N, C-alpha and C positions, 0 to 999 in steps of 0.2 A: 452543529457539525463544523469541523475544521475544513476549510477549502484546500484541496490537495494541489491545485494549480493556481498560480505559478509559484507561490511561496514555498511549498514543499519540494518542488523540483529544484529550486535554488538551494535549499538546505541539503538535499542529497548530493548535489554537485559539489558543495563545499566540504563535505565530510572527508577527513583525511584518511587515505587508504593507499596501500601499495598499488603500483601501476598494473600489476597482474591480477588484481582482485576486482570483480564486478560488484556494483551496488544494485541490488534488486529490491523492489518494493512489494510489500504484501500487506493486506488488510485482514485482520481477524475481527469478526463482529458477531454479535448475538442479536437476534431479532430481525426486523425488516431492514432492508437497505434501499435507499432511494435509487431509482433507476439512473439518475444523473451521475451517481458515484461509479456505478459499473460502466457507464458509457464514457466517462472522462478519459479512459485509457491510461491513467497514471499508474495503476497498480498492475504488477506482473501476475499477482495471484490474489484472489478474494476467497476467503475460507470462513465458514461459520465456526464458532468456538466449539460447538458440539462435535463437528466433524474433526477438528483438530485434536480433541480429547478422545475421539473414538467412541462417542456416545450415540 
């Protein structure tokens, strides 16, 4: 698994974007998710792939 904090936080901060656009983080996954990923607070949304596809 890729550690979301702090390297991913820094990557999101460096993304070029207009000043009036917000960067939001989301994780789409399939299968089980470690509780530490949910608890880290990095992702604004955590969605299963099946829910995203409407299955």
